[in-house]
N, C-alpha and C positions, 0 to 999 in steps of 0.2 A: 504494500500500500504506500503510494507516494505521499509527500507532505500535504498536497492539496486535497487528496482523497481522504487522508486521515483527519484533516481539519473539518471537512464537510461531515464526516461521520461523527466527529466530536460534537459539532453544532447540532446535528440531528438528535443525538442522544440527549443532549441538554434540553432541547426543545420538547422532546417526548416527556422528559422528567418534569418539566414545568407543569404539564397538564395533570400530573399525578400528585402534585404537592398539596399541602393542607390548606392553602389559601389561593384565591383567584389571582391571576396576574394580568397586567395590562400589556398589550402588544401594540404600541403606537405605530402610526403609519407615515413614514417619510415618503417623499415623492421624488427625491434625487439623492445623490451621494452626499451633498452638503448637509441636508437635514438628517440623513442617516448618521453622519458623524456627530451632529449635535445631540441627537437622542441617545446615541451610544454613550457619549460623555456624561449625560445626565443620569446614567445608571440603570436604564431599562434592561430587562433580561433578554428580550427578543424583539424583532421588528416585523412589520408586515407592509407590503407595498399597497398603493392605492391607485386604481385605474383612473378614478375621477381626478385625483390630484395630479397625475401625470398629464391627463388630457388638458386640464386648465393651464398647466405650466407650458404646454405646447400651443396654447392659444386656441383650443378647440373645446366644444362642449363634450361632456361625457357621453360615450356611446357613438362618437363620430366614427364614420367608416375608416378614415385613414389610419386609425390606431388599431393595429392588429397584433397577432402573436409575436411578430418580430420586435415591434416597438415595446410591447409589454415586457418581453424577456430581456431585451437590451437594457431597459431601465432597471429591471431586477438585478441583472448582472452588475451594473454600476453600484447599486446599493449593497449587494453582497461584497463587492471588492472594497467598500468603504468601511466595513465593520467586521469585527470578529464574532458578532452575535449571530444566532440563528435567524434566518429570514424566511418567512412564508409569503406567498404571493397571491394577489388577486388575479386569478386566471380566467375571470369572467365566465363565459359559458363553455369554456374548454376549447374555443376557437374551431368549432366544427360541429356538424349535426350528428355525425356517426360516433358510436362508441370508440371506433378505431382512431378517429381524429382526436378525441379526448385523451385517449391513452398516449398518443404521440406527444400531446402537449405536456403531459406529466413527465415523459422521458426527457423532453427538451428543457423543462423547468429544472429537473435534477441536474442536467448537463451544465447549466449556468451557475450552479452552486446553491440553489434553493433547497430547503429541507422540508418544505410543505407548500401546499397550494389549495385554493378553493375552486370548486366547480359549481356553477349555478344551474338551476333548473329553468332559467328564463330562455326565451326564444329570440328576443330582439324584435319581435313583431308586435306592433301596437294593438292589432286586432285580436291577437292570441298570445299574450305575453308569457304564459307559463306552460311548460311541456306537460303532456300526459304523464301520469305517474309511472306507468310501466317503462316508457321511453327514458324518463329521468333516472329511474333505478338502473337501467342498463348502462347508462353513461357513468354513473357513480361506480358501479361494479367494474367497469373497464378501467377507470382511474385507479381504483384500489388494486386491481390485478397488475397494472403497470408499475405501481409503487412497490408492490411486493417483489417484483423482479429485480429491484435495485439492491445494492449491497449495504444499504443503511436505511433506517426507519423514516422514510418520507411520509409525512402526515397529510392525509387527504381530508379536507374540510368540505362537507356537502352542504350547499346553501338552498334553503327553501325560500323562494322569492315572493310568495303571495303578498305579504304586507308591503314590500318594497315596490311591487308592481300595481298597487292600488286594489288588491284583492284581500280585504281583511277577514280571512276565513281561518280562524285559529284551529278548528277541528281538522281541516284539510292540511294545514301547516304541520300539525303534530303527526298526522298520518304519514305525511311525506318524510318527516325527520325519522320516524320509526322505521320506515322502509329503507332509508339511506343507512341507518344504523345496521339493519339486517344485511345490507349489501357490503358492509365492512368499513364504512367511513370512520375515520379516527376522531373527527370533531364534527359537531352539528351546529348549524348557524341559520337563524331566521332573522335577517336584518329588518329593522323598523318595527319591531314589536312595540305595541303602544304603551304598555304600562307594566307595573310590577306583577300584577296578577297573571298577565299573559306570559311573562318571563318565568314565573314560578310554575305555571302549567306546563310549559315546554320542558323545563329542567326536570320536573317530576315524572314526565312521560317517557324519559329515556335514561339510559345508564351511561352513555357515551358523553364525554365532555362537551359542554355547550359554550359557544362563543356568542357574546352579545355586543351589539353595536351601540356605542354611546356617542355623545357629542351633540345630540339634538336638544335645543332649549326646552322642548316639551317633555323630555324624559330626564329628570335630574335625580340620579341615584349614585351613591358613592360606591367605591370598590367593596367596602365591607357590607353595604346593603345588598349589592349584587351577589356577593358570596353567600349571604344568608338565604338568598332565593335559589341557590344551587348552581350559579354560574361559575365556570372554571376559567374562562378566558374573556378578556374585554378588549375590543378594538375600537378605534375612533374613525375609521374610514377616511373620508376627505376632510374631516372637521379641522384638523391642524392646518391643512393647506388653505382651507377657506378662511381660517382665522388670520393667516398671513395675508390673504387677499383683503380681508377687512381692514387690517392695519395700513395697507397701501392705499386703499380707497379713502380712509379717514385722513391720512396724511396729505394726500393729494387734494382733497376737498378743503382742508385747512389752508393750503397754499393758494388754491384757486379763489376761495371765498373770502379769506381774511388777509392774505398776503403775509402770513406769519409762518414760523417754522418750529412751533413748540413740540411737534411730534418727535423731534430729534432727542428730546429728553428720555424717551422710551426706547430709542434705538440701542442695539448692542454696540458698545464701543468698538472702534476699528481694531484695536490691538486684541481685544477679547474675541472678536469674530475671527481674526486670523488664527488665534490660538485654538479655537474650536475646530478649525479645519486641518490642524496638524495631524498627520497620520498616526503619531504615537500617542494621541490623546484618547483614542477610541476605546481603551479599556485595559485592564491588567494583563489580559491574555491576547496574544496576536498570533496569526497564522505563520508569521515569520520568526517567532521566538524560537530559540534553540531548544 
């Protein structure tokens, strides 16, 4: 096993163990190498990519056609290279309709250094946004089979998109997550659950670790409160990237409307920003350490 392979295996084992710990953990979502370095330096244990954050950084709306598997995985590779932490990726709907295409996405994700990835049951079609359950299960099973062929524990997260796609059907969401669990998914995820009761119902209905999306002003629960509901992993999706956009908008509006520059008081000092980007700040363990 060469050094790069050994490092990926180590990251994968660490990531797996995080899901087995006594407390839930937060996996924040950088959208480029710089934000990956910042989040690593702040002491998080693992990172997750964000498709929406990447799209906005590229000047595109989320779901835009030009952002495909190559762009998503190139971005993931840059984030992996910027941190010694485990990185899991937003792999959207697997970048293909067939189970074979989903499996190929998992293999390519592993090849760029990722140790996990999520597969949605969405279709990308506004008139029919969520796949039939049987089809969705076949795709999750294909992702799991591809992951098991690897020589490290790549964690497959199966996403039930009902609430995110405007279909607030909790019973069907739970039914889907239970089916994905039976298909071998390592983590279950239903983004945009509306409240604590829905989160508790999902966590109570399955035994596989559940990831919950936070960052919405409408859903204000702490890490400890989410843990009490049964949540094992917490992500923030594009919330951090949108928070940065909010800072830019407010600063620019101040300049435009008032001709003042008070926003600079909240800016990270130049020297501190430079220090955050230094490769050796990323954490106590590095893939190039002896």
